[in-house]
matplotlib code that plots the C-alpha trace (Angstrom):
import matplotlib.pyplot as plt

x = [10.2, 10.2, 6.3, 5.4, 7.1, 4.8, 1.8, 0.3, -0.3, 2.3, 4.4, 2.4, 3.8, 7.0, 7.3, 5.5, 8.1, 11.0, 9.7, 9.1, 12.8, 13.7, 11.5, 13.5, 16.7, 15.6, 14.3, 17.5, 19.5, 17.3, 18.3, 14.9, 16.0, 19.0, 19.0, 17.4, 19.9, 19.3, 20.3, 17.2, 15.2, 12.4, 9.3, 6.0, 2.9, 4.8, 7.4, 8.2, 11.1, 11.5, 13.6, 11.4, 8.4, 10.2, 10.8, 7.6, 6.0, 8.1, 7.3, 3.6, 3.5, 5.2, 2.7, -0.2, 0.8, 1.8, -1.5, -3.6, -1.5, -2.1, -5.5, -6.9, -4.3, -2.5, -2.4, -1.8, -5.3]
y = [-2.3, 0.8, 0.4, -0.6, 2.7, 4.7, 3.1, 4.0, 1.1, -0.6, 2.3, 1.2, -2.1, -1.5, 0.8, -2.1, -4.6, -2.6, -1.6, -5.3, -5.5, -2.8, -3.7, -7.6, -6.1, -4.0, -7.3, -8.8, -5.8, -5.6, -9.2, -10.7, -14.3, -14.7, -17.1, -15.8, -15.5, -18.9, -20.5, -21.4, -20.7, -18.3, -21.0, -19.9, -22.1, -25.0, -25.7, -22.8, -21.1, -17.3, -17.0, -19.7, -17.5, -14.3, -15.8, -17.5, -14.3, -12.4, -14.9, -14.6, -10.7, -11.2, -13.4, -11.9, -8.4, -10.0, -11.9, -8.4, -6.6, -9.3, -9.7, -6.3, -3.6, -5.6, -2.7, -5.5, -7.2]
z = [-4.8, -6.6, -7.3, -3.9, -2.9, -5.0, -3.6, -0.4, 1.1, -0.3, 1.5, 4.9, 4.1, 3.8, 7.3, 9.1, 8.2, 9.0, 12.4, 13.2, 12.2, 14.5, 16.9, 17.0, 17.0, 20.0, 21.9, 21.2, 22.6, 25.7, 26.4, 26.4, 24.3, 27.2, 30.1, 33.5, 36.2, 37.7, 34.2, 33.2, 30.0, 29.9, 28.9, 27.1, 27.4, 29.2, 25.9, 24.2, 24.9, 24.7, 21.6, 19.4, 20.7, 19.8, 16.2, 15.7, 16.3, 13.9, 11.1, 12.1, 11.5, 8.4, 7.2, 8.2, 6.8, 3.2, 3.6, 3.9, 1.6, -1.1, -0.6, 0.0, -1.6, -4.2, -7.1, -9.9, -10.0]

ax = plt.figure().add_subplot(projection="3d")
ax.plot(x, y, z, "-o")
ax.set_aspect("equal")
plt.show()
């Protein structure tokens, strides 16, 4: 972790991960994952509930940022 904080792209990578965590917490606090007023879950793409969609989006963001950092900016090649 110390090496990543001294490496410019590593610092940007960690800041991106921190912002995604903060964004996830904000979405939870705003109640985006709760049921609608009628008691029905919010459905996306006809089968995916909102909490599942947000979780998948979160994991895909982490995966893409990791792959970009690992393949293009990894300092220990």
